[in-house]
Each structure stands twice: as C-alpha cells, then as structure tokens.
KOLROZA-35466 format. One record per residue: x, y, z of N, C-alpha, C, CB in turn. Coordinates in Angstrom, 3 decimals. Glycine has a CB too. Layout:
KOLROZA-35466
{node {X Y Z} {X Y Z} {X Y Z} {X Y Z}}
...
***
This chain:
KOLROZA-35466
{node {72.658 -13.134 49.527} {72.484 -13.384 47.954} {71.662 -14.834 47.655} {74.115 -13.464 47.194}}
{node {72.098 -15.703 48.320} {71.207 -17.114 48.096} {69.948 -17.091 48.713} {71.886 -18.414 48.682}}
{node {69.713 -16.256 49.879} {67.880 -16.320 50.281} {67.366 -15.369 49.095} {67.296 -15.484 52.184}}
{node {67.642 -14.192 48.480} {67.137 -13.465 47.636} {66.658 -13.965 46.482} {67.843 -12.679 47.431}}
{node {67.380 -15.295 46.034} {67.182 -15.668 45.137} {66.030 -16.750 45.125} {68.256 -15.896 44.759}}
{node {66.402 -17.522 46.320} {65.401 -18.254 46.972} {64.022 -17.686 46.923} {65.773 -18.423 48.289}}
{node {63.936 -16.685 47.356} {62.621 -15.639 47.700} {61.770 -15.701 46.541} {63.029 -13.952 47.956}}
{node {62.615 -15.097 45.070} {62.241 -14.490 43.974} {61.508 -16.179 43.444} {63.691 -13.585 43.011}}
{node {62.342 -17.538 43.390} {61.837 -18.528 43.127} {60.798 -18.824 43.547} {62.399 -19.212 43.264}}
{node {60.589 -18.581 44.973} {59.207 -18.925 45.266} {58.015 -17.535 45.014} {59.254 -19.467 46.926}}
{node {58.315 -16.714 44.652} {57.255 -15.774 44.203} {56.837 -15.975 42.873} {57.661 -14.419 44.315}}
{node {57.718 -16.425 41.978} {57.303 -16.675 40.496} {56.519 -17.929 40.414} {58.562 -16.797 39.509}}
{node {56.747 -18.814 41.466} {56.136 -20.331 41.659} {55.104 -20.039 41.894} {56.589 -21.319 42.657}}
{node {54.774 -18.973 42.882} {53.233 -18.649 43.635} {52.784 -18.169 42.712} {52.987 -17.698 44.906}}
{node {52.937 -17.583 41.322} {52.602 -16.240 40.705} {51.603 -17.519 39.746} {54.162 -14.956 39.841}}
{node {52.451 -18.473 39.064} {51.845 -19.386 38.183} {50.384 -20.249 38.504} {52.904 -20.300 37.983}}
{node {49.930 -20.035 37.642} {48.239 -20.859 38.308} {48.551 -22.534 38.192} {46.404 -20.429 36.948}}
{node {47.747 -23.016 38.990} {47.560 -24.579 39.141} {47.523 -25.484 37.726} {46.106 -24.821 39.929}}
{node {48.297 -26.430 37.521} {48.093 -27.259 36.328} {46.224 -27.009 36.012} {48.661 -29.128 36.754}}
{node {45.447 -27.505 36.855} {44.077 -27.819 37.151} {43.552 -26.484 36.159} {43.632 -27.836 39.017}}
{node {43.999 -25.578 36.754} {43.085 -23.827 36.157} {43.839 -23.776 34.622} {43.705 -21.780 37.444}}
{node {44.987 -24.195 34.380} {45.592 -23.502 32.971} {44.850 -24.277 32.108} {47.321 -23.602 32.610}}
{node {44.737 -26.060 32.139} {44.129 -26.807 31.319} {42.743 -27.623 31.567} {45.032 -27.539 31.034}}
{node {42.455 -27.237 32.866} {41.224 -27.546 32.865} {40.097 -27.577 32.138} {41.002 -27.183 33.439}}
{node {39.582 -26.402 31.504} {38.331 -25.976 30.543} {38.800 -26.323 28.995} {37.946 -24.156 30.699}}
{node {39.803 -26.731 29.031} {40.232 -26.827 27.420} {39.234 -28.159 26.700} {42.224 -27.278 27.282}}
{node {39.075 -29.241 27.347} {38.457 -30.318 26.585} {37.135 -29.679 26.761} {38.648 -31.925 27.118}}
{node {36.624 -29.033 27.458} {34.974 -28.426 27.224} {35.095 -27.620 26.163} {34.236 -27.481 28.481}}
{node {35.898 -26.443 26.220} {35.455 -25.620 25.021} {35.643 -26.633 23.624} {36.479 -24.114 24.924}}
{node {36.136 -27.903 23.394} {36.706 -28.372 22.002} {35.363 -29.420 21.967} {38.596 -29.173 21.947}}
{node {34.896 -29.704 23.064} {33.938 -30.654 23.364} {32.484 -29.717 22.394} {33.807 -30.905 25.386}}
{node {32.617 -28.638 23.218} {31.268 -27.858 22.373} {31.475 -26.972 21.222} {30.474 -26.888 23.306}}
{node {32.215 -27.151 21.078} {32.221 -26.746 19.591} {32.333 -27.371 18.390} {32.989 -26.086 19.423}}
{node {32.953 -28.608 19.149} {32.483 -30.070 18.067} {30.997 -30.422 18.306} {33.447 -31.713 18.492}}
{node {30.344 -30.217 19.042} {28.805 -30.353 19.531} {27.937 -29.335 18.236} {28.588 -29.572 21.491}}
{node {28.545 -28.060 18.295} {27.736 -26.864 17.727} {27.712 -27.454 16.310} {28.473 -25.206 17.874}}
{node {29.311 -27.711 15.623} {29.576 -27.993 14.286} {28.680 -28.794 13.883} {30.768 -28.480 14.015}}
{node {28.434 -29.965 14.754} {27.547 -31.213 14.647} {26.282 -30.625 13.861} {27.119 -31.914 16.235}}
{node {25.512 -30.111 15.029} {24.271 -29.833 15.238} {24.336 -28.751 13.627} {23.923 -29.104 17.021}}
{node {25.205 -27.939 13.096} {24.895 -27.075 12.361} {25.146 -27.698 10.769} {25.651 -25.851 12.818}}
{node {25.872 -28.467 10.797} {26.219 -29.808 9.430} {24.508 -30.487 9.630} {28.037 -31.525 10.020}}
{node {24.256 -31.129 10.812} {23.037 -32.223 10.305} {21.628 -31.156 9.963} {22.573 -33.594 11.856}}
{node {22.026 -29.858 10.749} {20.514 -29.303 10.192} {20.486 -28.784 9.245} {19.810 -28.442 10.837}}
{node {21.639 -28.105 8.159} {21.393 -27.793 7.115} {21.171 -29.298 6.016} {22.490 -26.780 6.861}}
{node {21.763 -30.335 6.505} {21.376 -31.461 5.607} {20.319 -31.845 5.657} {21.961 -32.457 5.676}}
{node {19.327 -31.523 6.622} {17.959 -32.115 6.799} {17.294 -30.848 6.218} {17.473 -32.604 8.454}}
{node {17.861 -29.300 6.119} {17.148 -28.578 5.570} {17.285 -28.193 4.242} {17.104 -27.781 6.195}}
{node {18.245 -28.940 3.607} {18.278 -28.279 2.026} {17.121 -28.792 1.272} {19.685 -28.706 1.100}}
{node {16.846 -27.866 0.158} {16.133 -28.234 -0.657} {16.240 -29.283 -1.657} {15.955 -27.409 -1.039}}
{node {15.295 -29.894 -2.164} {15.008 -31.068 -2.650} {15.675 -30.722 -3.898} {13.533 -31.525 -2.649}}
{node {16.551 -31.343 -4.954} {17.269 -31.453 -6.174} {15.810 -31.642 -7.111} {18.541 -32.843 -6.187}}
{node {16.145 -30.990 -8.269} {14.571 -31.242 -9.224} {14.900 -32.830 -9.653} {14.320 -29.951 -11.039}}
{node {15.524 -33.264 -9.903} {15.782 -34.632 -10.241} {15.061 -35.497 -8.827} {17.615 -34.872 -10.494}}
{node {15.573 -35.460 -7.619} {14.856 -35.999 -6.524} {13.238 -35.665 -6.432} {15.565 -35.492 -5.305}}
{node {13.196 -34.372 -6.826} {11.504 -33.743 -6.648} {10.885 -34.606 -8.044} {11.299 -31.479 -6.870}}
{node {11.071 -34.603 -9.049} {10.524 -35.441 -10.307} {10.335 -36.730 -9.897} {11.462 -35.489 -11.561}}
{node {11.390 -37.377 -9.719} {11.324 -38.628 -9.381} {10.098 -39.202 -7.947} {12.881 -38.842 -9.093}}
{node {10.340 -38.383 -6.932} {9.288 -38.253 -5.781} {7.562 -38.176 -6.375} {9.721 -36.701 -4.889}}
{node {7.810 -37.657 -7.352} {6.103 -36.778 -7.927} {5.768 -37.684 -9.001} {6.169 -34.833 -8.745}}
{node {6.561 -38.727 -9.419} {6.463 -39.781 -10.331} {6.170 -40.931 -9.676} {7.578 -39.952 -11.089}}
{node {6.670 -41.253 -8.349} {6.307 -42.508 -7.634} {5.007 -41.851 -7.036} {7.515 -43.160 -6.463}}
{node {4.400 -40.699 -6.406} {3.259 -40.699 -6.088} {1.933 -40.936 -6.730} {3.285 -39.897 -5.718}}
{node {2.513 -40.142 -7.747} {1.506 -40.677 -9.593} {1.030 -42.038 -9.650} {2.638 -40.723 -11.262}}
{node {2.018 -42.849 -9.381} {2.361 -43.966 -9.823} {1.786 -45.019 -8.588} {3.943 -43.933 -10.156}}
{node {1.757 -44.532 -7.443} {0.506 -45.051 -6.185} {-1.036 -44.532 -6.414} {0.941 -44.328 -4.503}}
{node {-0.803 -43.619 -6.882} {-2.301 -42.682 -7.103} {-3.180 -43.440 -8.180} {-1.991 -40.912 -7.789}}
{node {-2.371 -43.677 -9.184} {-3.049 -44.588 -10.342} {-3.671 -45.699 -9.767} {-2.044 -45.153 -11.418}}
{node {-2.550 -46.777 -9.387} {-2.387 -48.137 -9.014} {-3.744 -47.809 -7.878} {-0.589 -48.684 -8.372}}
{node {-3.980 -47.098 -6.974} {-4.979 -47.089 -5.963} {-6.569 -46.956 -6.603} {-4.605 -45.846 -4.974}}
{node {-6.631 -45.973 -7.663} {-7.923 -45.827 -8.392} {-8.058 -46.776 -8.909} {-8.136 -44.898 -9.252}}
{node {-7.018 -47.695 -9.935} {-7.305 -49.169 -10.429} {-7.867 -49.949 -9.565} {-6.196 -49.890 -10.824}}
{node {-7.559 -50.029 -8.673} {-7.932 -51.030 -7.425} {-9.557 -50.801 -7.100} {-6.909 -50.611 -5.893}}
{node {-9.684 -49.642 -6.912} {-10.958 -49.115 -6.002} {-12.064 -49.212 -7.384} {-10.710 -47.151 -5.149}}
{node {-11.613 -48.595 -8.477} {-13.134 -48.340 -9.478} {-12.968 -49.553 -10.399} {-13.242 -46.626 -10.600}}
{node {-14.118 -50.223 -10.408} {-14.130 -51.556 -11.158} {-14.705 -50.925 -12.606} {-15.225 -52.896 -10.349}}
{node {-14.170 -51.930 -13.466} {-13.982 -51.448 -15.181} {-15.418 -51.985 -15.430} {-12.491 -52.347 -16.365}}
{node {-16.135 -50.864 -16.313} {-17.159 -50.774 -16.707} {-17.675 -52.307 -17.883} {-17.047 -49.310 -17.237}}
{node {-18.552 -52.724 -17.621} {-18.647 -54.099 -18.458} {-19.209 -53.495 -20.331} {-20.193 -55.377 -17.438}}
{node {-18.630 -54.489 -21.162} {-18.884 -54.162 -22.212} {-20.381 -54.543 -22.686} {-17.896 -54.616 -22.892}}
{node {-21.208 -53.870 -23.217} {-22.903 -54.498 -23.471} {-22.357 -55.105 -25.208} {-24.707 -52.731 -23.475}}
{node {-22.989 -56.307 -25.248} {-22.901 -57.510 -26.379} {-24.014 -56.380 -27.328} {-23.658 -59.587 -25.787}}
{node {-23.296 -56.479 -28.443} {-23.876 -55.619 -29.731} {-25.381 -56.533 -29.894} {-22.624 -55.709 -31.438}}
{node {-25.951 -55.113 -30.257} {-27.306 -55.598 -30.644} {-27.811 -56.224 -31.783} {-27.983 -54.751 -30.600}}
{node {-28.377 -57.613 -31.905} {-28.553 -58.533 -32.815} {-30.108 -58.367 -33.406} {-28.217 -59.908 -32.162}}
{node {-30.352 -58.410 -32.503} {-32.538 -58.525 -32.969} {-32.548 -57.451 -33.758} {-34.118 -58.169 -31.438}}
{node {-33.504 -57.209 -34.798} {-34.195 -56.190 -35.659} {-35.580 -56.081 -34.526} {-34.566 -56.821 -37.540}}
{node {-35.938 -54.871 -34.533} {-36.769 -53.712 -34.229} {-38.029 -54.296 -34.997} {-36.144 -52.143 -34.777}}
{node {-38.994 -55.156 -34.491} {-40.378 -55.498 -35.374} {-41.425 -54.349 -34.565} {-41.028 -57.504 -35.177}}
{node {-42.369 -53.778 -35.241} {-43.315 -53.326 -34.450} {-44.604 -54.122 -34.913} {-43.399 -51.790 -34.528}}
{node {-45.879 -54.429 -34.103} {-46.697 -55.025 -34.469} {-47.710 -54.507 -35.428} {-47.059 -55.402 -33.560}}
{node {-48.412 -56.038 -36.301} {-49.042 -55.945 -37.041} {-50.251 -55.069 -36.983} {-49.127 -56.907 -37.237}}
{node {-50.929 -53.964 -38.671} {-51.714 -53.524 -38.643} {-52.593 -54.017 -39.594} {-51.449 -52.558 -38.564}}
{node {-54.101 -54.056 -39.334} {-54.651 -54.200 -40.226} {-56.095 -53.347 -40.519} {-54.650 -55.398 -40.179}}
{node {-55.771 -52.436 -39.948} {-57.190 -51.253 -40.198} {-56.882 -50.425 -41.468} {-57.408 -49.934 -38.758}}
{node {-57.596 -49.146 -41.320} {-57.706 -48.553 -42.554} {-56.601 -47.287 -42.192} {-59.403 -48.128 -42.988}}
{node {-56.196 -47.347 -43.576} {-54.899 -46.034 -43.335} {-55.806 -44.667 -44.388} {-52.674 -46.695 -44.355}}
{node {-55.210 -43.822 -44.015} {-55.416 -42.470 -44.603} {-54.705 -41.936 -45.321} {-55.535 -41.660 -43.924}}
{node {-55.094 -40.549 -45.713} {-53.696 -39.333 -46.441} {-53.607 -38.922 -45.060} {-54.104 -37.702 -47.872}}
{node {-52.391 -38.131 -44.912} {-51.836 -37.385 -43.417} {-52.399 -36.146 -43.700} {-50.014 -37.232 -43.061}}
{node {-53.362 -35.751 -42.865} {-53.852 -34.019 -42.734} {-54.267 -33.834 -41.181} {-55.460 -33.549 -43.866}}
{node {-55.378 -34.050 -41.377} {-55.898 -34.200 -39.625} {-55.191 -35.663 -39.073} {-58.021 -34.384 -39.435}}
{node {-55.117 -36.896 -39.742} {-55.069 -38.174 -39.375} {-53.269 -37.700 -38.843} {-55.517 -39.527 -40.807}}
{node {-53.141 -38.751 -37.784} {-51.508 -38.783 -36.977} {-51.771 -40.267 -36.873} {-51.133 -37.776 -35.158}}
{node {-51.895 -41.333 -37.220} {-51.933 -42.584 -37.077} {-52.298 -43.379 -37.943} {-52.455 -42.815 -36.278}}
{node {-51.487 -43.761 -38.818} {-51.424 -44.931 -39.890} {-51.956 -43.977 -40.682} {-52.237 -46.472 -39.744}}
{node {-51.238 -43.256 -41.509} {-51.360 -42.496 -42.330} {-50.233 -42.304 -43.501} {-51.612 -41.544 -41.651}}
{node {-50.596 -42.006 -44.593} {-49.376 -41.803 -45.481} {-48.834 -40.289 -46.063} {-49.691 -42.639 -46.684}}
{node {-48.007 -40.151 -45.771} {-47.309 -38.760 -46.279} {-47.070 -38.457 -47.538} {-46.110 -38.576 -45.818}}
{node {-46.199 -39.634 -48.398} {-45.674 -39.404 -49.419} {-45.826 -40.693 -50.175} {-44.427 -38.899 -49.216}}
{node {-44.995 -40.891 -51.269} {-44.905 -42.251 -51.998} {-43.861 -42.630 -50.685} {-44.216 -42.305 -53.929}}
{node {-43.018 -42.419 -50.186} {-42.278 -43.555 -49.578} {-41.991 -43.254 -47.775} {-40.713 -43.688 -50.527}}
{node {-42.960 -42.350 -47.097} {-43.406 -41.793 -45.416} {-44.442 -42.185 -45.470} {-43.467 -40.235 -44.870}}
{node {-44.642 -42.482 -44.230} {-45.820 -42.788 -43.643} {-45.532 -42.486 -42.167} {-46.278 -44.237 -43.951}}
{node {-46.859 -42.813 -41.506} {-47.144 -42.429 -39.832} {-47.508 -43.853 -39.392} {-48.596 -41.160 -39.437}}
{node {-46.595 -44.603 -38.644} {-47.333 -45.609 -38.016} {-47.345 -45.788 -36.599} {-46.981 -46.689 -38.495}}
{node {-48.356 -45.554 -36.039} {-48.880 -45.378 -34.427} {-48.341 -44.082 -33.870} {-48.308 -46.655 -33.362}}
{node {-48.220 -43.172 -34.977} {-47.688 -41.770 -34.475} {-46.216 -41.666 -34.827} {-47.864 -41.570 -32.830}}
{node {-45.768 -42.983 -35.260} {-44.193 -42.399 -35.499} {-44.103 -42.519 -36.982} {-42.826 -43.351 -34.691}}
{node {-43.100 -41.941 -37.655} {-42.392 -41.219 -38.883} {-41.651 -42.212 -39.214} {-41.541 -39.879 -38.681}}
{node {-41.984 -43.100 -40.470} {-41.183 -44.236 -40.964} {-41.357 -44.209 -42.392} {-41.587 -45.612 -40.369}}
{node {-39.974 -44.140 -42.986} {-39.431 -44.331 -44.031} {-39.446 -45.722 -44.587} {-38.330 -43.872 -43.883}}
{node {-39.812 -45.926 -45.781} {-39.626 -47.174 -46.719} {-38.267 -47.288 -47.036} {-40.424 -47.114 -48.055}}
{node {-37.341 -47.950 -46.607} {-35.823 -48.373 -46.447} {-35.664 -48.630 -47.569} {-35.347 -49.481 -45.562}}
{node {-36.174 -49.197 -48.466} {-35.865 -50.056 -49.876} {-36.304 -49.586 -51.203} {-36.503 -51.398 -49.824}}
{node {-36.880 -48.161 -50.883} {-37.030 -47.044 -52.172} {-37.306 -45.863 -52.158} {-37.863 -47.258 -52.987}}
{node {-36.954 -44.929 -53.444} {-36.899 -43.563 -53.532} {-38.064 -43.354 -54.417} {-35.544 -42.988 -54.038}}
{node {-38.908 -42.719 -53.526} {-40.137 -42.169 -54.615} {-39.890 -40.902 -54.655} {-41.760 -42.357 -54.224}}
{node {-40.692 -40.011 -56.002} {-40.923 -39.100 -56.589} {-41.229 -38.010 -55.307} {-41.943 -39.449 -57.631}}
{node {-40.464 -36.846 -54.918} {-40.926 -35.926 -54.085} {-42.342 -35.007 -54.414} {-39.800 -35.124 -53.946}}
{node {-42.722 -34.602 -53.163} {-43.888 -33.610 -53.709} {-43.688 -32.264 -53.062} {-45.462 -34.151 -53.339}}
{node {-43.890 -32.328 -52.061} {-43.343 -30.804 -51.567} {-41.930 -30.596 -51.820} {-43.513 -30.539 -49.959}}
{node {-41.117 -31.133 -52.226} {-39.645 -30.859 -52.716} {-39.119 -30.747 -53.790} {-38.954 -31.534 -52.426}}
{node {-40.462 -31.169 -54.685} {-40.390 -31.585 -55.990} {-39.182 -30.805 -57.112} {-41.868 -31.371 -56.450}}
{node {-38.792 -30.802 -57.911} {-37.586 -30.320 -58.724} {-38.362 -29.660 -60.005} {-36.435 -31.671 -59.175}}
{node {-39.510 -30.015 -60.454} {-40.438 -30.203 -61.502} {-41.977 -30.775 -61.529} {-39.786 -30.927 -62.222}}
{node {-42.558 -30.509 -62.113} {-44.092 -30.195 -62.224} {-44.514 -32.553 -62.452} {-44.540 -28.565 -64.350}}
{node {-43.370 -32.538 -62.948} {-43.802 -34.116 -63.386} {-43.329 -34.861 -62.246} {-43.066 -34.777 -64.873}}
{node {-42.091 -34.174 -61.156} {-42.061 -35.151 -60.130} {-43.353 -35.197 -59.069} {-40.768 -34.890 -59.383}}
{node {-43.706 -33.922 -59.092} {-44.554 -33.491 -58.076} {-45.812 -34.473 -58.393} {-44.857 -31.814 -58.129}}
{node {-46.208 -34.689 -59.441} {-47.403 -35.565 -60.218} {-47.093 -37.029 -59.947} {-47.448 -35.319 -61.985}}
{node {-45.829 -37.250 -60.281} {-45.746 -38.376 -59.870} {-46.114 -38.975 -58.743} {-44.903 -38.550 -59.975}}
{node {-45.379 -37.988 -57.995} {-44.909 -38.497 -56.152} {-46.112 -38.477 -55.734} {-43.845 -37.390 -54.980}}
{node {-47.455 -37.947 -56.337} {-48.705 -37.915 -55.706} {-49.484 -39.184 -55.916} {-49.456 -36.771 -56.171}}
{node {-49.056 -39.629 -57.749} {-49.675 -40.872 -57.737} {-49.111 -42.064 -57.017} {-49.820 -41.197 -58.958}}
{node {-47.661 -42.115 -56.344} {-47.009 -42.446 -55.453} {-47.933 -43.288 -54.298} {-46.353 -41.261 -55.072}}
{node {-47.927 -41.392 -53.855} {-48.552 -41.641 -52.318} {-50.163 -42.497 -52.436} {-48.819 -39.834 -51.460}}
{node {-50.905 -42.350 -53.364} {-52.288 -42.317 -53.433} {-51.859 -44.066 -53.548} {-53.232 -41.243 -54.812}}
{node {-51.175 -44.512 -54.544} {-51.264 -46.218 -54.489} {-50.591 -46.423 -53.412} {-50.612 -47.153 -55.720}}
{node {-49.737 -45.911 -52.614} {-49.015 -46.760 -51.411} {-50.739 -46.107 -50.345} {-46.688 -45.936 -50.726}}
{node {-51.140 -45.909 -50.165} {-52.058 -45.872 -49.518} {-52.933 -47.298 -49.778} {-52.638 -44.611 -49.792}}
{node {-53.110 -47.034 -51.405} {-54.055 -48.469 -51.438} {-53.605 -50.010 -51.240} {-54.641 -48.550 -52.789}}
{node {-51.923 -49.919 -51.333} {-51.585 -51.206 -51.007} {-51.849 -51.506 -49.212} {-49.962 -51.371 -51.535}}
{node {-51.049 -50.737 -49.074} {-51.418 -50.750 -47.251} {-52.807 -51.058 -47.098} {-51.202 -49.149 -46.354}}
{node {-53.781 -50.447 -47.519} {-55.091 -50.963 -46.828} {-55.519 -52.507 -47.587} {-56.454 -49.669 -47.075}}
{node {-54.671 -53.314 -48.187} {-54.858 -54.613 -48.371} {-54.904 -55.099 -47.050} {-53.887 -55.236 -49.207}}
{node {-54.171 -54.801 -46.311} {-53.769 -55.537 -44.696} {-52.718 -56.169 -44.646} {-54.681 -56.592 -44.108}}
{node {-52.507 -56.626 -43.119} {-51.675 -57.453 -42.920} {-50.144 -56.687 -42.749} {-51.860 -58.432 -44.007}}
{node {-50.239 -55.361 -43.050} {-48.991 -54.858 -42.810} {-48.019 -54.838 -41.607} {-49.158 -53.845 -43.054}}
{node {-47.091 -55.156 -41.606} {-45.704 -55.472 -40.492} {-44.784 -54.305 -41.047} {-44.757 -57.327 -40.671}}
{node {-43.704 -53.970 -40.109} {-42.664 -53.211 -39.914} {-41.383 -53.838 -39.437} {-43.047 -52.297 -39.115}}
{node {-40.370 -53.907 -39.891} {-38.910 -54.590 -39.321} {-37.723 -53.222 -39.564} {-38.364 -56.318 -40.502}}
{node {-37.450 -52.966 -38.653} {-35.989 -51.933 -38.935} {-35.103 -52.362 -39.618} {-35.157 -51.550 -37.827}}
{node {-34.389 -51.637 -40.476} {-33.530 -52.006 -41.110} {-32.177 -51.245 -40.752} {-33.978 -51.949 -42.336}}
{node {-30.587 -51.896 -40.298} {-29.633 -51.534 -39.883} {-29.181 -50.834 -41.168} {-28.894 -52.532 -39.246}}
{node {-28.375 -49.876 -40.662} {-27.086 -49.227 -41.657} {-27.906 -48.487 -42.470} {-26.032 -50.345 -42.648}}
{node {-29.430 -48.536 -42.958} {-29.889 -47.750 -44.081} {-29.728 -46.333 -43.963} {-31.218 -47.996 -44.331}}
{node {-29.561 -45.965 -42.468} {-29.886 -44.673 -42.336} {-31.280 -43.536 -42.705} {-28.952 -44.377 -42.897}}
{node {-30.902 -42.781 -41.514} {-32.702 -42.200 -41.924} {-32.489 -40.616 -42.504} {-34.021 -42.067 -40.111}}
{node {-33.586 -40.285 -43.053} {-33.494 -39.286 -43.830} {-35.206 -38.529 -43.364} {-33.130 -39.879 -45.560}}
{node {-34.557 -37.341 -43.514} {-35.678 -36.466 -43.255} {-36.257 -36.513 -41.799} {-36.750 -36.806 -44.221}}
{node {-35.944 -37.295 -40.805} {-36.046 -37.303 -39.200} {-36.980 -38.584 -39.331} {-36.797 -35.734 -38.290}}
{node {-37.127 -39.492 -40.656} {-38.050 -40.655 -40.520} {-37.085 -41.935 -40.254} {-39.017 -40.842 -41.927}}
{node {-37.379 -42.875 -39.668} {-36.306 -44.157 -38.943} {-37.114 -44.845 -40.193} {-36.484 -44.954 -36.821}}
{node {-35.932 -45.521 -40.686} {-35.708 -46.517 -41.820} {-36.360 -47.727 -41.741} {-34.383 -46.849 -41.971}}
{node {-37.692 -48.634 -42.310} {-37.905 -49.694 -42.285} {-38.407 -50.437 -43.506} {-38.521 -49.736 -41.392}}
{node {-38.498 -51.662 -43.409} {-38.995 -52.480 -44.224} {-40.144 -52.459 -43.710} {-38.420 -53.651 -44.412}}
{node {-41.297 -52.063 -44.853} {-42.432 -52.211 -45.071} {-43.268 -53.486 -45.730} {-42.520 -51.277 -45.610}}
{node {-43.625 -54.267 -44.917} {-43.888 -55.462 -45.502} {-45.711 -55.517 -45.640} {-43.129 -56.710 -44.498}}
{node {-46.272 -55.669 -46.835} {-47.930 -56.064 -46.752} {-48.103 -57.709 -47.581} {-49.049 -54.590 -47.805}}
{node {-48.759 -58.649 -46.088} {-49.096 -60.126 -46.600} {-47.432 -60.508 -46.591} {-50.065 -60.262 -48.402}}
{node {-46.520 -60.116 -46.355} {-45.498 -60.582 -45.936} {-44.606 -60.222 -47.343} {-45.693 -62.097 -45.393}}
{node {-44.879 -59.303 -48.057} {-44.581 -58.842 -49.367} {-43.940 -57.468 -49.110} {-45.877 -58.789 -50.316}}
{node {-42.965 -57.099 -49.789} {-42.297 -55.593 -49.623} {-43.204 -54.439 -50.164} {-40.842 -55.486 -50.481}}
{node {-43.819 -54.048 -49.803} {-44.617 -52.724 -50.262} {-43.765 -52.047 -51.477} {-44.774 -51.545 -48.893}}
{node {-42.786 -51.541 -50.884} {-41.613 -50.795 -51.858} {-41.288 -51.616 -53.017} {-40.152 -50.536 -51.081}}
{node {-41.162 -52.941 -53.347} {-40.953 -53.376 -54.487} {-42.136 -53.798 -55.560} {-40.186 -54.312 -54.202}}
{node {-43.069 -53.282 -54.755} {-44.326 -53.369 -55.477} {-44.327 -52.005 -56.273} {-45.654 -53.572 -54.458}}
{node {-44.196 -50.741 -55.521} {-44.262 -49.446 -56.167} {-43.044 -49.551 -57.292} {-44.071 -48.152 -55.012}}
{node {-41.656 -49.912 -57.001} {-40.853 -50.042 -57.941} {-41.572 -50.771 -59.048} {-39.693 -50.633 -57.480}}
{node {-42.111 -51.870 -59.041} {-42.288 -52.575 -60.351} {-43.202 -52.234 -60.946} {-42.398 -53.797 -60.363}}
{node {-44.081 -51.480 -60.501} {-45.429 -50.413 -61.191} {-44.800 -48.986 -61.445} {-46.951 -50.125 -59.932}}
{node {-43.541 -48.765 -61.501} {-42.608 -47.803 -62.072} {-43.191 -46.152 -61.254} {-42.770 -47.898 -64.063}}
{node {-43.642 -46.463 -59.757} {-43.534 -45.145 -59.096} {-42.838 -44.776 -58.059} {-44.503 -44.798 -58.769}}
{node {-41.607 -45.756 -57.816} {-40.533 -45.535 -57.011} {-39.360 -46.625 -57.812} {-40.965 -45.872 -55.288}}
{node {-38.136 -45.845 -57.354} {-36.995 -46.931 -57.655} {-36.190 -47.124 -56.745} {-36.172 -46.698 -58.699}}
{node {-35.421 -48.254 -56.715} {-34.297 -49.039 -55.627} {-33.520 -47.731 -54.622} {-32.791 -50.026 -56.764}}
{node {-33.842 -48.152 -53.900} {-33.004 -46.818 -52.999} {-31.257 -47.159 -52.940} {-33.698 -46.765 -50.996}}
{node {-30.836 -46.326 -53.505} {-29.105 -46.042 -53.396} {-28.719 -45.698 -52.346} {-28.482 -45.031 -54.184}}
{node {-28.574 -44.755 -51.737} {-28.003 -44.074 -50.653} {-28.573 -42.684 -50.806} {-26.433 -44.129 -50.643}}
{node {-29.151 -42.140 -51.487} {-29.655 -40.564 -52.071} {-30.687 -40.643 -52.987} {-28.516 -39.709 -52.878}}
{node {-31.606 -39.521 -52.834} {-32.530 -39.239 -53.640} {-32.260 -38.645 -54.988} {-33.259 -38.548 -53.005}}
{node {-33.125 -39.362 -55.830} {-32.213 -39.011 -57.278} {-33.662 -38.469 -57.922} {-31.239 -40.669 -58.338}}
{node {-33.125 -37.121 -58.757} {-34.085 -35.928 -59.413} {-35.119 -36.861 -60.298} {-33.100 -34.646 -60.548}}
{node {-36.552 -37.106 -60.584} {-36.928 -37.390 -61.424} {-37.823 -36.362 -62.522} {-37.344 -38.305 -60.934}}
{node {-36.974 -35.445 -62.763} {-37.059 -34.977 -63.641} {-36.708 -34.797 -65.113} {-36.987 -34.557 -63.238}}
{node {-37.016 -34.665 -66.317} {-36.329 -35.039 -67.356} {-36.154 -36.385 -67.339} {-35.217 -34.410 -67.454}}
***
C-alpha cells in the first residue's frame, strides 16, 4: 500500500506543469494590455475634435496675427495738405463777342461767359434769365444784362479768380470776374441789371 501511494504522488507531481510554464507568460500579457490601452487613450486624446471655445480662440489669434502683419507691411497713406491758393486764369485784353459760333472769350448771358473755352459763371451776382425766363420782362432784362456785360468786358484788363464754396450752377465754374481790378458783377448790380448772389436764382417777374 505504501508503494502504491508513493507511485500516485509521483504521477500527480509529474502531471503538474512547471512553475515557469504556469506563470511565465502572465507578465507579458499584462504588459501588452497596458501598452494597447495607453495607445488607445493617447490616440483618442490627439484626435478629439476641437471644442467651439477653443476654435474661436484659435481663429481670433490667427486674425490678430494677420492684421498685425498687414499693418507692418502696408504703409499708411499720407494726408495731402488742404489747398489754399485760389485758381487764377491769365488776364485777357482782347475783344469779347456774343456766343454764337464764337467759343472763346464770349458772353452767354448776363452772368455766364466762355473764357478760353471754359464755361464760367460770375460768382457774385444773379442776372435775369434768357432761355429759362419765366416772363417776357425777365427775358428782355436778361438780354440787356448780356449786352452790357460784353461792353464792360471789352474795356479790357479782365482777370478771373476761382471762388471756393460758391457752388457751381448750370455746369459753370464760379469765378470772380474783374475788369481793371473791379468786380464786373458789382457794376451790373449797381446799374440794376443784376442782384447779389444769395445761393439761388430769384425770379425777375413782377
């Protein structure tokens, strides 16, 4: 009986796997699982979509960088100084005409002339209209002002100076017209053929 028990113990001991085979691979399995878990975690963290707040903050920083770059590269435009010198046209001492076929140095109406081909309005007066007269009385008086303006200009020494802020009317540039240093418009006003300019045309009817 003692021998039989001894043989059974030997067979049981022989069936048990060695210690190296029972627990030898376990550490490798644990290590592999840890490596895979770490790779999955960090891969998810790197590929997660950016939150709205982080996206707005990033876009704002990028816009700020672009604006600073443009400001550093593009020069600021220089401001031009305000023009203070009045335009002056050369004097004319030749003969003046009524504008028909003549297009240089002629009279269009009581307060409009062509000076070297330029349409110029006497800036300081309002003369009676001719083509746009509202009544026969205004048309007749406008014709008188036109003829008288030609007579004054033919006295010679005519000079023109642009007037700022006077405003253009009927496409004519406003100028102060001088004859021998005196305002031609003021002479027409003194003779009752024009009125001082008040900013708009007034009716000469009634």
